N, C-alpha and C positions, 0 to 999 in steps of 0.2 A: 544361791551364791553369787556374790560377784564375780565377774571376770580377774581372773588373774591380772593384776599388775605386769606391764611391761617399760620395765626400768631399763632406760636407753643412758649412757653415756654419751660422750663427745670424740673426748680426745682420744687416737687411735680406731675409732669406731666410724666417726663422719668424718672427720680430722684422721686421716693416716699422717702419720708421723715419717717426717722424712727419711731417704734407705743413705747410706752411708756417705753417697758421692752427691748428696743432700735433693736429691731428687723426689719426688713425691707420684704415683698413679698417674697416669696420661689421662685419665677416663674423669679428673675432680678438674674442678675450676676457679681459680683464685677470685677470692677474696676482700676484703679489707673491712675491719668490723674493728669499734669502738666499744670494747666492755667499758660497764660501771666501774668508773674513780682512774679512768684513764681521757686523754686530754687529744679532741677529734686530731692531732697534729703527732699525735700518738700513735694511730693507728695496730693493730694485730694480721696478718696475714691468715686466711686461711684458704683450705682447700678442700671444696666437698663436689660428690660426686651428684651431679644435675636429677641422677634417676631415684635417689635415695629418698626424696620427699615422696613419690610415688609409689615407692616400691613398701615404705614405711606407712602410707594411707591406702596402700591396699590392705596390709595388715591388719590396719584400728578398723578399718570399715564393717570386717568379716564381724565385730559386736564379739571375739571372742578374747580380746586383752584391755586393760584399762592403760594407756600410756601415760608416762612421768616419766620426766626428765632425772637423770642422779648421775650428776654431772657437778663439776667442780665450777664450772661456767653458771650454777646454779639459775637466778630470773633470768640472765642473760642468753640464754640457752632458747628461751620462748620468744625477748625483743630482737635478738642477732642472728640466732642460728636458726630459728624453726623458720621464720619469713623467708630465706634465702634459699630454702628448701621446698615452701608451698605449704608447711605444715599448720594445724590451725597453731592458737594455743592451747599449751599442754600443764598445768602443774609439774612441780619440781620439788623432789628433796631437797628440804630444807638442810642441808650438810654444811659443816661449822669450816672454819679456815683454816684448819690446825696446824703447828708451826714444824712440821716432817722435814725430813730430809731425807725420808724413803716412803715409797707408798705401799710398804709392806712393813710396817716399824714392827709392828707384833709376829710376821709370819707370814702376813694376813692382808689383803685388799683394807685402807685405812678407812674406807667407805662401809666395810662390810657393819660395825657394832652399828653405827647410827640406820642402816638400811634396815637391818634383825628389830630395832627397837621400832622407826617407824611400822613396818609391815606388820608389829606385832604374828600374830598367825593366818595373816591373807598370803595365799599362793601368787607367786611371782615365778615369773623368764624375765631374768638381769642379762644384759648384752653389753660386756665391759671388756675391754684390752690386756685387763691387768691382775686375772685371777690370777692364786698361787692353789698347791695343791690343799691347803687348809682351807681355802675354798671352797671346791670342788665339795667337802669333807663336811663341810658345813649346808653345802646345799643336800646333799645325801641324809645329813644326820635332818635336816629341817621333810622332804620328802618322807621319809620311814616314821617322820610321827606324826604324818598326813597332812601335812603343809606342803602341796605340791612346790615343787621348786628345779626350776632348770637356768644352768648358767649358761648361755653361748659366749667366745670365748675369739672375737677374730683375730688376723693378724695383725697388730699395730701398723702395719708397715702398707698393706693391701685394703684395710677396714673392713665396712658392712659388703658381705657378700651378699647373692640373692639365695643361695643354695642356705642363710644363715635365716632368713627369714621364713624358708620354705622350712626350715628346721622349729622353728617357734612356734605356725600355723599346724604344722600335724602334730604337736605333742600336744598345743592347749589342746587342740579340738578332741584327742581324744580323752581326754578327763574327762570324769564321768556325769560329773555335775554340772558341766560350762555350757551354755546352750547362745548360737548366737540371735543375736536379739535381730 
């Protein structure tokens, strides 16, 4: 069996949302990036933790997961965010650009139906800050049907923490058919 996918979101996971006072964690470093479709005179400011790339690479190097971006940044995740963290080129789930006013138009994360179709019956650990109870129920149902699925949900104002990646590594390592390469 192939290693489970490690689906990585960016906003609220690698780029924390500002607190009510507009502050971001002091651990994060400011970068200005120009996503596809924007002009260079209109960059977006992002705040990234300099250790995230190393921490993610520690997990990736185990061979226990297959990393994939799962974010509305789409291909820009690989060309803009990944290089700032020292990550290699990673594939991405080709998410649509829905015309929605909430990230939970059906009571669950808008990405979920697309991710479910993309995964088919592949095992996965998905790191995103925006899951609802319905998403957690979906993961439990997939697991009950024999497709191991773990959702990891960082606080969107703090983002990814080392203990989240420890949880991922421990969970994946206990899967009976996964072997490190």
